[in-house]
C-alpha positions in Angstrom: 0.0 0.0 0.0 3.0 2.3 0.2 2.5 3.1 -3.5 -0.8 4.8 -2.6 0.9 7.4 -0.6 3.9 7.7 -2.9 1.7 8.1 -6.1 -0.1 11.2 -4.8 0.9 14.6 -6.0 -0.4 18.0 -4.7 -2.7 18.1 -7.7 -4.1 14.6 -6.9 -4.8 15.7 -3.3 -6.7 18.8 -4.4 -8.7 16.7 -7.0 -9.6 13.7 -4.9 -11.3 13.8 -1.5 -10.3 10.2 -0.7 -7.2 8.2 -1.6 -9.2 4.9 -1.3 -12.9 3.9 -1.5 -13.6 0.5 0.0 -16.4 -1.6 -1.6 -17.3 -4.7 0.4 -20.3 -6.8 1.7 -20.7 -5.8 5.3 -22.0 -9.0 6.6 -19.0 -10.9 5.1 -16.1 -8.7 6.0 -17.0 -5.5 7.9 -15.8 -6.8 11.3 -12.8 -8.8 10.1 -10.8 -8.3 6.9 -12.2 -5.0 5.9 -11.9 -3.5 9.3 -8.3 -4.5 9.5 -7.6 -3.2 6.0 -9.3 0.1 6.8 -7.4 0.5 10.0 -4.1 -0.3 8.3 -4.7 2.3 5.5 -5.7 5.0 8.0 -2.7 4.3 10.3 -0.5 5.0 7.2 -2.2 8.3 6.6 -4.2 7.1 3.6 -7.6 8.9 3.6 -10.1 6.1 3.1 -13.9 6.1 2.7 -15.9 3.3 4.3 -19.7 3.4 4.4 -20.1 3.3 8.2 -22.8 5.9 8.6 -24.9 5.6 5.4 -28.5 4.7 5.5 -29.3 1.6 3.5 -31.9 1.7 0.8 -32.8 0.0 -2.5 -30.4 2.2 -4.4 -27.0 3.5 -3.4 -27.1 7.0 -2.0 -25.9 10.2 -3.7 -23.3 10.5 -0.9 -21.9 7.1 -1.8 -21.8 7.8 -5.6 -20.0 11.1 -4.7 -17.5 9.2 -2.5 -16.7 6.8 -5.4 -16.3 9.7 -7.8 -14.0 11.5 -5.4 -11.6 8.6 -4.8 -8.3 8.0 -6.5 -8.5 4.2 -6.0 -11.2 1.7 -5.3 -10.5 -1.5 -3.5 -13.2 -4.0 -4.1 -13.3 -6.8 -1.5 -15.0 -9.6 -3.3 -16.4 -12.1 -0.8 -18.8 -15.1 -0.6 -22.0 -13.0 -0.9 -20.7 -9.8 -2.5 -22.6 -10.6 -5.7 -25.8 -11.3 -3.9 -26.0 -7.7 -2.7 -27.8 -5.3 -5.1 -26.1 -2.4 -3.2 -22.6 -3.9 -3.8 -23.4 -4.5 -7.5 -24.6 -0.9 -7.9 -21.3 0.3 -6.3 -19.3 -2.0 -8.7 -21.1 -0.6 -11.7 -20.3 3.0 -10.5 -16.6 2.1 -9.7 -16.2 0.6 -13.2 -17.7 3.7 -14.8 -15.2 5.8 -12.9 -12.4 3.4 -13.9 -13.3 4.1 -17.5 -14.2 7.8 -17.4 -11.9 9.1 -14.7 -9.1 6.4 -15.0 -9.7 5.5 -11.4 -7.4 2.7 -10.3 -9.3 -0.5 -9.2 -7.8 -3.1 -7.0 -9.7 -6.4 -6.6 -9.2 -8.4 -3.3 -10.7 -11.9 -3.1 -11.6 -12.7 0.4 -12.3 -16.4 0.9 -13.4 -16.8 -2.8 -11.6 -18.0 -5.9 -11.3 -15.3 -8.5 -12.0 -18.0 -11.2 -15.4 -18.6 -9.7 -16.5 -15.0 -8.9 -15.1 -13.4 -12.1 -17.4 -15.2 -14.5 -20.5 -14.7 -12.2 -20.0 -11.0 -12.4 -18.7 -10.9 -15.9 -15.4 -9.4 -14.8 -12.6 -9.1 -17.3 -9.2 -10.7 -16.9 -7.6 -7.3 -16.9 -9.7 -6.1 -13.8 -9.0 -9.4 -12.0 -5.2 -8.9 -12.6 -4.6 -12.1 -14.5 -3.3 -10.4 -17.7 -0.9 -7.5 -18.2 -2.3 -4.0 -18.7 -2.4 -2.6 -22.2 
């Protein structure tokens, strides 16, 4: 994660509100892996968004969309039931839109799931999964 802090310039810090946006399924990872990841990032001075105080609804909130758009990097923690959550899938769609339109860096993390199983279920490309070199 050291590259996250080293890659920032003063321009990036003005343009982005967060260095990292964490996308995860709360019931799978909130109080274990994601909590440890969030703590480690914050301890290293990396400003990280985690959806602790947001009210759940059918659609992701405008505040969450804004946080995704204002992040330099999105870390997606794919877990056992990530794809079963409409909320998570809506986040994923927005993250992938920002990856394309804003060149946001996306880092997939597979928590207790095999990438070869979850990738096809979500129609994720090999490039996003990190199994082929960037263009």
